[in-house]
N, C-alpha and C positions, 0 to 999 in steps of 0.2 A: 504596429502600435495603433494606427488610426482605425484599423479594422476592429480591434478589441474595444476601442472607445465607442465606435458606432454601435457595435453589438450590445455593449453595456447600456448605452443611452436608449436603444430600442427596447431592451428588457425593462428598463425603468418606465418608459412610456406605456408599454403593454401592462405592466404591473399597476400603474396609476389608473389606466383605463378600465381594467377589470375591477379594481376596487370601486371606482366611480360608478360603473354600471351595476354592480351588486348592491349599491345603495340607491341609485337613481331610479332603476326600474321598479323595485318594490314601492318606493316612495310615490311614484306616479300612479301606481295601482292602489294607493291608499294604505300601504303597509310599511310606514316609515320605520317602526321599531324593528320589524323583521329585516329591513334593509340595513339598519345599523348593526344588528347582530351578525348578519352574514358578512358584511364588509369588515367588521371588527375581527371576526374569526379569521378571515383571509389575511388581514394584516398581521395578526399574531402568527399564523402559519408561515407566511413568507419571511417574516423577521426571524422566526425560529430556525428555519432552514438556512437562511443567510448566516446567522450566528454559528450554526453547526459547521458550515463549510469554511468560514473564516477561521474558526478556532478548532478545526478538526484535530490537529496535533495535540491539543490540550486534553482531548477526550480519550486519547490512546493510553492504555494502561499496561502494567506489567503482565496482567492476565491475557491481554490481546497479543502481546509479544510471545508469551508461552504457547498460545494457540497456534500462531504462525509457525513457530519452531516445531510444534507437534505435527503439523501438516507435512513436515519434511523429515519426520522420524527422528527428531532430536528432542529428547525429554530430559529436563533438568531435575535432579533429585533434591538438591539443596536450594536454599533461599538465594534469590538473585535480586539485583537492583537495576532499574531502568535509568541509565545515565543520560541518554540523548535520544530524541525522536524527531524526525523531520520528514515531511512529504511535500511533493511538488506535483502540480497538475497543469497540463497544457492540453490543447486540442489534440486528442489522439495519443497523448503520452501521460504516463504516471510513474513517479519515482518515489519510493518509500525506503527509508533506512532508519534503523535504531541500533543502539549500542547497549548491551547488558554487561554488568559486572557479575561474573559467575564465580562459583567456588572453585578451588583448586581441583577438587575431586571431579566435578562436572567437566572442567576443562580437559583433564586427562582422559575422562570417559569418552568425550566427543572426539578427541585426537585419536584415541585407540580405535574407535568405530571407523573413522576416516582411513586410518592405516590398514585396518583389516578388510576393507572393502575390496571386492574383486578387481576393480578398475583403478586402484590407487597408483599414482605416479609420483616418483620422487622428484626433488627440486631440480635435478639436472635434466629432466625430460622436457622436450619441447611441447608445450601445452597448446593444443589446437582450439580455435574458437568454437565453443560448444554449439552455437547456432548453425554452424556449417555442417554439423553431423547428422542433421535430420531435416525433414520438410517443416517449415515454420507453421504450417496449418494442419496438416494431416499426418505428420510423422509420429514416431514413438517418443516417449519421454527419454531424455538423455541426462545422465548424472555423471559428473566428473568429480573425483576426489583426488586432491594432490597437495603436495607440500611445496611452499615457496620459501623464499629466503627467511622471512620472519613469521610466517603464518601457515596454518593448515586450512584448506579451503574445500568447501563442498558447493558445487554449482549444479543447479537444477534447471533444465530447459524443458518445458511441457507445452506442446501445442494443444490448443483447445478448440480447434475447428476453423473452417473457412470463414474469413471475414472478422475473426477475433484475434486480438493480440496474444501471442504466446506468453506463458508465464515464465519469467526468467528471474531466478533467485540465486543469490550468492551469500553463503554463510561462511564467515571468516573467524577463525579462532587464533588469537595472538599467542605466539610461543612464549613470550616473555611476560605478558600481562594476563590477568584473569578477565579478559574482555572478549566478547563475542559481538560481531557486527553482522547484522542482517540487512541485505539490500534486495529490493524487489523492483524490477524495471519492466514496464509494459509499454511497448512502442507500437 
């Protein structure tokens, strides 16, 4: 916790120093108005970026959710509703989840696609951890489709190269509700 506080304070000091220098240097050279314009522009830029990161979840829309599903070959035909969206970021980690209320028709279409997949496993099968099936950096994409007690699940594990966190996504369709939960975990 102390580390994050120090990093935050260091960031604030650098921010204030840059703003001061962008005003002070042109002022000393006789261009006070240019210094005001540059420093004001930087303040607006930094504040805008900060607001975006603080309220990132508020900018996430239903279209963003549909795009993420489309990247995983799940296309919804009927109207859906974004019920919940949440993301968390830490140094080296990212977690994003959202819940959609989908139509009965889309629910059964997704369940049918999961069941028809060549690697579908029934609920009585022992499900192996997907990340252990390939190399985390240079391996092939692995997809698991299976049925659990109350859900149908599609897991995608996609290595993206040495030094980068693999993409790990879990798409869960509730058997009893018309809800779809999407989770993305980058560690």
